N, C-alpha and C positions, 0 to 999 in steps of 0.2 A: 504494500500500500504506500502510495506517495504522500508526503506531507502536504497539508493544505497550503496553497499559494494564492493569497487574495488578489494578486496582480491579474490572475486569469479570470476572475469573476466580477471585480468591481469595474463598472463601465461608466456610470454617471455620477454627478456630484451628490445626488441623494443617497446612492449606495455608499459613497465615501462618508457622508455624515452619519448614516446608520452604523457603519463599521466603527467609526471613532466613538460614537455614543455607547455602543455595545461594549467596546473594549474598556472604556472608562467605568461604566456602570457595573459591569460584571467582573472585571479584572483589576481595577484600580489603576493607580498612576503608572506603575511599571509596564503593565500591559498596554496602557494608552500610549506610552512613548514608543513601544514596539509598533503599534498600529500607525502612529504618526510617521514613523520611518517607512513603513509599507506604503503609505499614501504619497510620501515624497517620491518614492521610486516609481509609483504609478504615474504621477504627474510628469516626471522626467521622461519615462518610457513613452508616454502618450505624445509628448511634444516631439521627441525624436522620430517616432513612428509617423506622425503627421508630416514632418518635414521630409522624410525619406519616401513617403508614399507606401510604406509597408504596414502590415497589420502589427499591432503592438505585441500580440502573442508570439510573433517571430523573434522578439527580443528577450523573451523569458527563458 
């Protein structure tokens, strides 16, 4: 079984907000910081994918 990779599933800003809210409410500050790092990666990957014309899943 592969570990969960949120980069593959979070597609819109509402998903990001739900992910961050859930991480903080259910996991506390440490889990929230990990989720925040995931979101930063998602945003960077999305930007690079858009500029290159490739799907962001290709970068994961």
